C-alpha positions, 0 to 999 in steps of 0.5 A, spaced: 594 551 808 592 556 813 588 554 819 581 556 819 580 560 826 573 560 828 571 567 830 569 567 837 562 568 839 559 574 842 556 573 848 548 574 847 545 579 851 538 576 853 533 581 854 532 580 862 540 582 863 539 589 860 539 594 865 536 599 861 529 601 856 530 604 850 523 606 849 519 606 855 511 605 855 507 610 859 500 606 856 499 602 862 496 605 869 502 606 874 503 601 879 505 602 886 512 601 888 510 597 894 508 591 889 515 590 887 520 592 893 519 585 896 520 581 890 527 578 890 529 580 884 528 588 885 529 592 882 530 588 875 523 586 876 520 593 875 525 595 869 520 597 864 514 598 868 510 604 869 511 606 877 508 610 882 513 612 887 510 616 892 506 620 887 512 621 882 510 617 876 514 614 870 517 608 867 523 605 870 528 606 864 535 604 867 538 601 873 545 603 875 548 600 881 544 601 887 540 607 883 534 606 879 532 612 873 525 613 872 523 617 866 516 621 866 511 623 861 514 630 860 521 627 859 525 628 865 529 623 869 529 622 876 533 617 880 532 613 886 536 609 891 534 602 891 536 601 899 532 608 900 526 605 896 526 598 900 526 602 907 520 607 905 516 602 901 518 595 904 519 591 910 525 594 915 532 592 912 538 589 916 544 593 918 548 589 913 544 591 907 544 598 909 551 598 910 552 595 903 547 600 900 551 606 903 558 603 901 555 602 893 552 609 893 558 613 896 564 608 894 566 607 901 564 603 907 562 606 913 561 603 919 553 603 922 553 602 929 549 596 931 542 598 934 536 594 936 532 593 930 526 598 930 520 597 925 521 603 919 516 607 919 511 605 913 509 611 908 502 611 907 500 608 900 498 613 895 491 611 892 490 611 884 491 619 882 484 620 879 483 627 876 476 625 873 473 628 880 470 634 883 476 638 886 474 640 893 476 646 896 481 646 902 477 650 906 473 644 907 479 641 911 483 646 914 480 647 920 479 640 922 483 637 927 486 631 923 488 636 918 493 635 913 492 627 914 485 628 912 487 631 905 492 625 903 490 623 896 484 628 895 484 632 889 484 639 892 483 646 890 487 651 893 486 658 891 485 656 883 491 651 883 488 644 883 492 638 884 492 631 889 496 631 895 501 626 894 506 627 900 506 630 907 513 631 910 513 634 917 509 640 916 509 641 908 504 638 903 506 636 896 500 637 891 501 635 884 497 637 878 494 633 872 500 636 868 505 634 873 507 640 876 508 640 883 507 645 889 508 645 896 504 648 901 505 650 909 500 647 913 500 652 918 499 657 912 493 653 910 490 653 917 491 660 917 488 662 911 483 657 909 481 655 916 476 662 916 472 665 911 477 670 909 481 666 905 486 668 900 491 664 896 498 662 899 504 662 895 507 656 893 514 654 896 519 653 891 
């Protein structure tokens, strides 16, 4: 009689082992990425969560090596390197961790000279993006000595364009509208055009 060979069992993939989310849920309010980067199981602990990463909001739908994929409500997908996300939004990383992240990202090991550990600059956490408020004209702030820092998180009206200042990089302001559009404005141009009564609309940088 032929022997009944038992069919090999297929490995059952548990939900927590998956590296992707087929159907993202955008209904919860976005959570700041700072709540997850310090957890030992990051980024898996953030999989499927509606996140806010420096003003960019979306659901973490996939994890690929050292990269996380964030899907927005508009359907676009943004990629973020987990080592860079930890460095920007968490505590300073060790040289060994940085070397490992660079190796996984580039595919080759590159030596990083040992340097005295210095705290990584912490990016200011963006307040909840609230569009249900009265926008303020940028002319109220452009002449101030603490501009543009004073407008971080503010809902501004800049020559007809309305959005929240979600990021300030060097001398550039990133302003996000309610529909997800993003524009960049130069600090010096805003000071020149809106720091006096004769203000006109500056062109957004592309």
